[in-house]
C-alpha positions in Angstrom: 152.0 98.7 99.4 150.9 102.1 98.4 149.8 99.8 94.8 147.5 97.6 96.7 146.2 100.4 99.2 145.5 102.4 95.1 144.1 99.1 93.0 142.0 98.4 96.0 140.7 102.0 95.6 140.4 101.8 92.1 138.6 98.5 92.0 136.2 99.8 95.1 135.8 102.6 92.6 134.8 100.8 90.2 132.2 98.6 91.9 130.1 101.5 93.3 130.0 103.0 90.4 128.4 100.1 88.7 126.3 99.0 91.5 124.0 102.3 91.5 120.8 102.3 89.8 120.5 104.8 87.6 116.7 105.2 87.8 115.4 106.3 83.8 112.1 107.0 82.3 109.3 104.7 81.5 109.6 103.7 77.6 106.8 106.1 75.1 104.4 103.3 74.7 101.0 103.9 73.1 99.8 100.6 74.7 97.5 102.4 77.8 100.8 101.4 80.3 99.6 103.8 83.0 103.0 105.1 83.7 104.3 108.8 83.1 108.4 109.9 83.5 109.9 113.2 82.6 112.5 115.1 84.1 111.9 118.1 86.3 114.4 120.6 86.6 116.9 117.6 85.6 115.6 115.0 87.8 113.7 112.0 86.7 110.5 111.5 87.7 108.0 108.4 87.1 104.9 107.8 88.4 101.7 105.5 88.2 98.1 105.4 87.5 96.3 107.2 90.7 93.6 104.3 92.2 91.0 105.2 95.0 90.2 103.9 98.2 86.9 104.3 99.1 87.1 107.4 96.9 90.1 108.7 98.6 92.8 109.3 96.1 96.2 108.1 96.3 99.4 109.5 95.0 99.8 109.1 91.1 98.7 110.3 87.9 95.3 111.6 87.1 94.2 113.4 83.5 90.8 114.9 83.2 89.0 117.4 81.2 87.7 120.8 82.6 85.0 121.7 80.7 84.6 121.0 76.8 88.4 121.9 75.7 90.9 121.9 78.7 92.9 118.8 79.5 94.4 118.8 82.6 97.4 116.2 83.7 99.0 115.7 86.9 101.4 113.1 88.3 103.0 113.4 92.1 104.4 111.0 94.2 104.1 109.5 97.2 105.1 112.2 100.0 103.4 115.0 97.6 107.4 117.0 97.1 107.6 116.0 93.3 104.8 117.1 90.7 104.1 117.4 87.4 101.1 119.6 86.7 99.9 121.2 83.5 96.8 122.5 81.3 96.1 123.0 77.5 93.6 123.6 75.7 92.8 120.5 73.9 90.5 120.5 70.3 90.1 116.9 70.8 93.2 115.4 67.7 96.7 114.1 67.6 99.6 116.9 67.6 101.5 119.6 68.9 99.4 121.5 71.5 101.1 125.1 72.8 98.8 127.3 74.1 99.5 125.7 77.9 98.8 127.6 81.4 101.5 129.2 82.8 104.1 128.7 80.1 107.2 130.5 80.3 107.2 133.2 76.8 109.8 132.3 74.7 110.3 128.5 75.5 109.2 125.8 73.0 107.1 124.0 75.3 104.8 121.8 74.0 102.1 118.5 74.6 101.5 116.0 71.6 99.4 114.2 72.0 100.2 111.2 70.0 97.5 108.8 70.5 93.6 109.4 72.2 91.1 106.4 70.8 90.2 102.9 73.2 90.2 105.4 76.2 94.2 105.7 76.0 95.8 108.8 75.8 99.6 109.2 75.0 102.1 111.7 74.5 105.1 113.7 75.1 106.3 117.3 76.3 108.5 119.7 77.0 107.2 122.7 79.2 109.0 125.7 81.0 106.3 126.9 83.8 106.1 129.8 86.1 103.9 129.8 89.1 103.3 131.8 92.0 103.7 130.6 95.2 103.1 132.0 98.7 106.0 131.6 101.3 104.9 132.5 104.9 108.4 133.9 106.2 107.2 134.5 110.3 104.9 134.0 113.0 103.2 137.6 112.3 101.8 136.3 108.9 104.5 138.5 107.2 104.1 137.4 103.4 106.1 136.5 100.7 105.5 136.3 96.8 108.0 133.9 95.0 108.5 132.6 91.2 109.5 128.7 90.7 110.0 128.3 87.4 109.5 124.5 87.1 111.1 122.7 83.2 109.5 119.2 82.4 111.8 117.6 79.9 111.7 113.9 77.6 108.3 113.7 79.1 106.2 111.1 78.3 102.6 109.5 79.5 101.0 106.6 78.0 97.4 106.7 80.3 94.5 103.8 80.2 91.1 106.1 81.0 
């Protein structure tokens, strides 16, 4: 009887393990697939291109220029609970960029542009960012400034502009 219970438990464990789907990042492509993916502090995050409905943005990916030299990349899930945001000085060429806003000094943070032609921008990123957040801690409006460090690893994006 003990063998039957043990074998049943092992079989159930194997079936549970097999049936769990692993959330995977999108492939690193350069075809305008309208995808962005990375690990945020080790947890997979994927997103597709943002659309608009009568001028109201729907959560997704957004890539745009700020001024003439800053490229901003942002993406967030439907609930706005997980997001990617970074901006960097961009000179219009392919290759790695290291001048990223709010990057933690001493990290190997970079954004690599692998394609920017025919209205398609693709690339990779590995970034550790530090941001200040203001947290309200009581009803008397006492606030606490806190620092949030976020690691974006295995990042890739491929967007048709």
